N, C-alpha and C positions, 0 to 999 in steps of 0.2 A: 228881242223876244220873237220866237218862231211860232206863229199861231197855227195850231193844228185844226181846231174847230171854231168856226165863227157862226154865231146864232144871231141872225138879224131880228127875228121875232119868233115867239112861240106862245100861242094863246089857246086856251081851252075853257069852255063854259059847260055847265050842266044845267040845262033849262035856263032860268033867269040868273043863276049864280055864276059869276065870273070867277073861276078858280085861278087861272094863270093868264097873265098878260105881260110877258117879259120881253126885253129887247136888248140888243147890244152886248151879248155875252161872248167872251172869247176864252178859249182854252189853249194854253201854250205847252210846248214840249217841256216835260219835267214838272208840270204843275200837279200839285195835289190840292184840290179844292174841297173845303168842308162846307156842306150845304145844311144850314140850320133852319128851323121854323117850327111852329107849333104843330101838333097833330092835326091833320086835316088841312094844312096850309097848301098842299099840292106838291110836296117834295117828290113823292113816288111818281106822281103823274108827270112831272117835269122830266125825270130820268127816263121814263118809258117813252115819252115823246121824242127825246133825243136819240133813243135807241131804235125808234121806228116800231115800237111794240104797241103803241096806242096812237090813234089818229088825232092830230091837232085840228082845231078850227082854222088856225092860221099858223104857217110854219115857213120860215126861210132860214136855211142853214147851209153851210159850205164846208167841205173837208177836202183838202188837196185838189181843189178845182171841181169837185163833184158837188152838185147842188141837190138839196131835198126841199120839197114843199109839202103842204098838207095833202096834195093829191099824188105825190110821187116821192117815194123813198127808195133810192136805188139799192140794188143788191150789194154793190161794193161797200156802201155805208153800213149795211146790216152785218157785213163780215168784219168790219174794222171797229165797230162800236159794240161793246158787249155789256150787258146788264146782268148783275147778280142780285137776285131777290133776297129780301130780308129773311125769308124762311125757304131756303133752297130745297127743291125737291130732288131726292136721290132715289134712283131705281133700286129695288131690293135684289140686286144682282151681286156686284162687287165694286170696290172702290175704283179699280182700274177700268172697269166697264163704264162707270159713271164719268170718269175723266175723259174717256175716249168718245163719249156720246156725240159731241159736236163735230169731232173730226170724222166720224163715220158718216154723219149727215152731209159733210162736205166732200165725201168720197176721197179722203186722203188715203194714199196707198198704204198697205198694211205695215211695211217696214218703217216708213216715215211716221205713221200713226203711233206705232209702238215706241219709237224713240221720243216723240213729243210727250207721250203719256209718262214715260219714265222720268223725263226731265221735269215735268210739271209736278209729279208726285214727290220727287226729291226736293224741288224748290219749296213746296208747301210743307215739307217735313211730316208727311203722313205715310211714309213707306212702312213703318212698323205696324200700321193698321190694316195692311192689305188683306189679312185673313179675317178681319172683323166684318160681320154683316153690316151694311149701311144703317139698318134700323137700330143697331146697338151703339151707334156713334153718339158722342155728346154734342151739345150745341156748337161748341168751339171746333170740334173735329169736323162736323158737317160744314161749317163755314170754310174751313181750310180746304176741304175736298172741293167745295163749290168754287173757291178761288183757283184751285189747281185746274179745274175744268175750264174756267175762263182763261187762265194762263196758256193752256195748251192751244187755244185758238189764236194766240198772239195778237190780242187787240191793241190798237193804238190809243183808243179811248175806253177806259174801264169805268163803268157806272155802278156803284155799290150802295145798296139800300140797307141802312141800319145794321152793319155787319157785326157790331159788338153788343147788340141788344141782348140782355139776359145772360151774358157771359161772365164768368168769374175773372178775377184780375189776371191770372196767368193766361187764360184763353184770349182775353182782350189784348194783352201784350203780344201774343203770337200773331194774331190777325193784324194788329197795327204794324208790326214789322214787315209783314208781307205787302201791305199797302204801300209802305215807304219804299220798298224795293221795286214796286211796279212803277211808281211815278219818277222815272228816270229816263234819260236819253230822249228818244222820240215818242215816248208814251206819256199819258196823263191820266189822272184819276179824279173822279168826283164822288164824294162820300156823303150821303144823306145820313144825318145822325142827331142824337140828343146827348151822346156820350161826352161828358165834360173833358175826359182825357183827349178825345179826338178834337173837340172844340178848341182846346188849348195847344194843339199840336204845333210845335215850332216849325217855321218855314212854310206853313200852309196858307193858302188864300182862303178867305171866308166870304161866302155868300149867305145872306139871310133872306128868306122868303116870307113876306108878310103882305096880306091884302092883294095877292096876285103879282106883286112886284119884288124884284131882287135888288137889295142894296149890298155893296161890297165894303167890308170893314178894312 
């Protein structure tokens, strides 16, 4: 097993309430990990800590020799670990512009940026929607555009929060297939969810978060 991301500890409290106190987590190449837990158990907070989007009280993690702590989250990790929100925000411009957003922030050259956007749009199967204003997309279409935007950044670790919430069966199946395709080779995926179809996904590892601790089924 080739470990991509090793988490020595990740802890977070709000006042006197300890929300998270997890340790000894490891993500390997090709992993798809399903993270379950009740509402309010800290699933979203954990994903944001791992992506460097929220500060931990204690954090020790390593990726490819690069270490992060509660006081230091290197830029290299922010570029290789990508978080997709449960309710992804899309700018009211165009689908292609939304997919290109992160690449523009990274100052990727125009020709390369356009190639990555085309590839990501084709991968996500949203090419037929290019003329549709983002505000008119369905929930499933928005999720696929958000996944295309993440895909264009070529993350090694993809963290996805409740990607199938409130989607119909067809849309769930489309999103599920994209997640399967991402968890291959040198990449891995962690999906926080309540969706029974995802919870029962064959070949996936399962983490359950309860009382601030993670158990693995």
